[in-house]
N, C-alpha and C positions, 0 to 999 in steps of 0.2 A: 708390236707387243703392247697390250693395254697398260696404262698407268692408272693410278688411283686419283683421277682428276676430281671426281665428285665425292667419293668415299673410298675408304680403304677396301680394296678388292680381296677376296678370299680364294685361295688355291690350296694345293697340297703337293706332295712330292711324287706321287705316282701310283704305287701299288696299294691296292685295297683288298680286303679279305676275299678269298676265293671260297665258293661253296665246298662243303666237305666231299661231295661226290667228285667234283672236278679236281680237288686236291689229291684224292686217292688215285685218280687216273694219272696225274702228273707224277706222283711218287712212285707208282708202279713202273711207269715208263723210264723214269730216272734210274730205277733199280735194275733195269735190263729186261723187264718183262715185255712181252708183246701185248700191246693194247690196241683197241679199236680207235684209229685216228679220227674217224667220223664221229665217234662218241665224244672225243675231246673237243672237236670243232663245235658240235651241237651244244655241249655244256658251256663252252666258252662264250658262244654267242648269247645264250640266255643270261649268263653271268654278267656280260657286258651291259646288257639292257638293264639289269637290276641295279648295278652300281651307278649307272648314269642317272637313273631315277632318284636314287638315294642321295647322290651328291646335290642334285637340284633341290630336293626337299630340305637338305641340311644348310643350304645357303651358299654353296660353292659357286663362285663366279667364273673361274678359270679351271675347268675340269678336264678329265681324260677318260680313257676306257678302263682304268683300274688295272691294266696289264693282265686282264683276265685270259687273254689268248696266249699267254706265255707262262712257262713253268717257274720262271725266276727273272729278275731284272737283267741278268747278263747271260745266264747259262743257256737261254733259248737259242743263242747264236750257233750252237753246235748243230742245230737243225737247219740253219740257213746258210752256213758257210762250210766250205771244204776244209780238210786238213786236221780235224780234231779226232782223237781216239785215245784209247788207254784210259788211265786214271791215276790220280795220286792224292795224297792227303796234305792239305795246307798246314803250315805251322800253327801252333796255338798262339792266340793273341798274348802279347807280353804281359798285359795287365792281368789276364785270366790265369796265366801260369804262376803268378805270384801268390795266388790264393787257391791252393789245391782243394780246400773244402768247398769253395764256391764252384770250382770246375766240376767236381763230382756231382754237385747238386744240379748244375746246368745240363750235364750229360744225361742224367737220369730224367730230368724234365723233358728233354727233347726226344728221348728214345721211346716215349710212350704214345706217340701219335704219328700218323703218316706225314711225311714232309720230304721236301727236296733239299738235300744238303748242299750248301755252297762251300763245304770244306772237305768232306770225305768223298772219294771217287770222282773228283772233278776232272774232266777231260784235259788232255795235253795237246799241244800243237805238234803233230807228228808228220805233217806234210804241208804243202803250199796252202796258205789261207787265202781264199777268195770267196766273194759272194756268189752263191749258186744261181740265183734267179731273182731279179727284181720283183717278179710277181709275188714272191713270198711276203715281202713287206707291204706291197701294194694291196694284197688281200686283207691284211689287218687294217690298213688305212680305210679301205672301202667299207669294211664291216663297221668301223667306227662312224664313218659318214652316214651309213644307212641307219645306224642306231640313233644318231642325232636327229635325222630327218623324221624317224618314226616316233621317237620317245621325247625328244627335246628340241623341236625346231627353233624355239626362242629361249631355251633354258640356260645356256652358257653365254656369257659375254664374249668368251674366247675359249678355244679348245687347244689342248696340247697333247703330245705323245712323247714317250721317252725312248731313248736308245743309250747304250752304255758307252763309256769312255774306252778308248783303246787301252788305257792304262790298267783298268780293272781286269780286262780280259788277259792282258799280258802277265799281270801279277798272279791271277788266280788260275788261269789255264796255261801252265808254264810252257816255255819254249823247249821243244826237243827237235826242232828242225832247222831253224835259221842260225846262221853263223853268229849273229849278234842280236842283242835285245833291240837295238835301233832298227834293224832290218825287220824284226818281228812286229815292232810298233808300226813301222811304215806300212807293212802288209795289212795290219788290222785297220789302220786309218783309211787305206784305200777301200777295203771291204765295207767299213762302216759308212763311208761316204755315200754309198748306195742307199742305206737306210736314212741317213740324215737328209739327203736331197728328196727322197720319196715322201718323207713326213712333211717337210716344208712345202713340197710341190702339191700335196693334197690339201693344203690350206691350214695346217696346224702349226702352232709354235712347237719347236723342237726343244726338249729338255735333255741335256746330256748328263747322265748319271755318272759322277766321278768320285766315288768314295775313296778311290786310290790316292787322290790328292791330299788326303789327311790320314786315312786309316792305315795305309801301307807303311807309315812311319813306325807303328808299333806291331806290324805284322812282318812283311817281307824285309823291312829295313831295321828291325829291332836291334840287330847286332852290328849295325854300321853307323857311321857318323851322320849327324843331321845334314851335313853338307851333301852327302851322297843321296839322301832322300830328296833334298831340294833340287838336285840335279835331275833326278828321275821326274819330279813334278814338272820342271821346266821343259824336259824333252816331251813329256806327254802333252802338255799344253801346245807345244809347237806342232805336234802331229794333229791335234784337234783343229788348230787354226788352219792347217793345210787342207783338212777334210771339209772345212767350212768355206772354202774359197769361193764357191758359187752361190752361197746363201747370204742374204742380207743379215747384218748383225742383229737387227731388231726382231728377228724371227727365232732367236736362240737364247735359251737360258741354261745355266750350268749349275748342277747340284754337287756340293762336296760335303762330306761328313766324316766322322770318326768311327763309323761302323754302327749298323743298326742292330745292336745286341745289348742286352742288359749285362752290365759288368762294371768293374771299378773305374775303368777309363783313366786311371792315374798314371798311365804311360803315354797318354795322348800328346801329340805335338800341339804347341800353342797356335791359336789362330793367327797371331801376329807373324809367326814364322812362315806361314804358307800363303798369306794373302798376296804377297808380291807375284808369286807364280800364278795363282788363281786369277789375279787381276789382269794378267796379260792375255787371258782368253778373249777371243774376238766374239763377244756375246753381248746381248742387250740386257741381261739380268743375271744375278747370282742368287741361288737358293741356299741359305746357310742356317745351321742350327743355332737357336737362341734359347730354347726351352731346356736343352740338355743340362742337367744339374752340374756337370763338370765344366761347362763352358758358358753358362748363362751370363757370367760377368763380361764375356768377351764381345758383347754388342758394342762396347766402347771402341773396339778395333775397326768398326765399319767405316770410320772416317778416313781410314787408310786406303779404301777402295777408290780408284780413280774414276769416279762416275762422270761420264760425258753426257751430252744432251740425249735424253730419252732413256738412259739406262736406269734400271730399277734393282731393288733388293727385295727378295721374298724372305721375310723373317720367319724362321721356324718358331712359332709360339705355342705349339702343341707337341707334347711328348708322345711318340707312337709306341712306347714300350711299357706304359703303365695304364691300368684301368681306372685311375683317377680321372674324373672329368674336370678339366680346368675351369675355374670360375671365370665368367666373362670379364670381371674386373681385373683378374690377373692377366688375361689376354690383352686387355686394353692397356694396362700398365706397360707390358712388354713392347707393345707396338709404339706407344708414346716415347719410350726410351730410345728405340731405334730411330724414330722420326726426328727426335731432337739431335741425335748424333749425325744423321745424314743431312739434316737441315731443311728437308723438303718432304712433307708427308705424302705428296703425290707420287714420290718415287718408291714408296713402301707398299708391299702387299703382305697380307697375312698368310702364313703357310704352316706346314708341319715340319718337324725336324728331319724326318725321313719317311719312308713308306710304312704302311701297316702290315704288309705281308710280302716282303721283298723276295723271298723264295717260298713257294707254295707250302703252307703248313707251318712256317716258322714264326708267324705273327704271334704276339703275346697279348693282344687286346681283342676282347670279344667283339663280334661284329656289331651288336646293338650299342656297345659303348663307343665304337668308332664313330657312328653317326651322331651320337650325343656329343662327343668331343668336337666334331666338325661344326655342329650347330652352336656350341659354346664359343667356338672361334668366330663364327659369323656374328654373334651377338657382341662379343668383345670388340670386333672390328667396327661395329656400328657405334659403340660407346666411344672408342678412340677417335673415330671420324668426327663426332660432335665436339669432343674436347679439343681437337686439333683445328677446328674451324672449317672443315670441309663441308660442302653443300649438303651432302646426303646424310 
């Protein structure tokens, strides 16, 4: 995993805006309609090439395929794993439930456009969960490799791909089959191990998306003690570590957040409370939100992460939920704050708080603004690099 040896490198959290036509195809399929899978594949390939080009133009050093070949950051597993069916509706976020006026506004806003919901009609585990065919993830890896060869042979300093945490699947795609949650988590970990190893085997850095390690406190665990949630987080991290048994630590980073939605977030768990569990993940880097207005002050907690040799922090310095384009000086200030707390600017990368379109059509930032925000991040990273005495 690359460090910021000469200058602060820029990355992001994974999902990037999908074209409207591709979004419509994903939304129709998620709604139960029969769609042309070849059309999805063709549109996804074209979208992948587009977002790779735009990342390079914006100044991204560690980039990915934008998750264009997937309908959402975790729901896609229903097409690659056995055992899922039916559907249910997740709880309402605790913070959103406190503000019915805001909830009504949010529902009305989302209903007016095609999208893939990660709350309503989410599949359940109704049978044995296992990975159907390694060729399914290998095809996505191969497509990204082909894109890099054709579009950006020297464009990225490093490339990454994402895969979900077993915890977000267990929480969102509830268990209707296994005797215990631990058994369900273990099955998910074994299935996800196929994806984890395929991504790293293809030469990419693996990013594990684990919003469950923060968000589920005010969702699944909103009516239970903090200790119960921390126990859940500890068990999820243990399953992740088991799934990473054959992967070098420095080829993995993990992303945790409080949910990629605009809302009050005044029921969020504090970063201090979750860092011990997150810090036990056997990874080379942590991707954590810093731009989030509810948590921007918590960069001070980063000195609690037990950073060993080579480990890094990707500081989220761009908000993926607002069409404000952050000023590069604001980005630089945020990066400098994080670097001072960690004590070594070479261990800091610039990133986004979360993805821009974690489920197709759910993104709130216009595509042209996305590229402007990423370009502002790159400029801010250059400013911070100079101020912090890095060569670049």
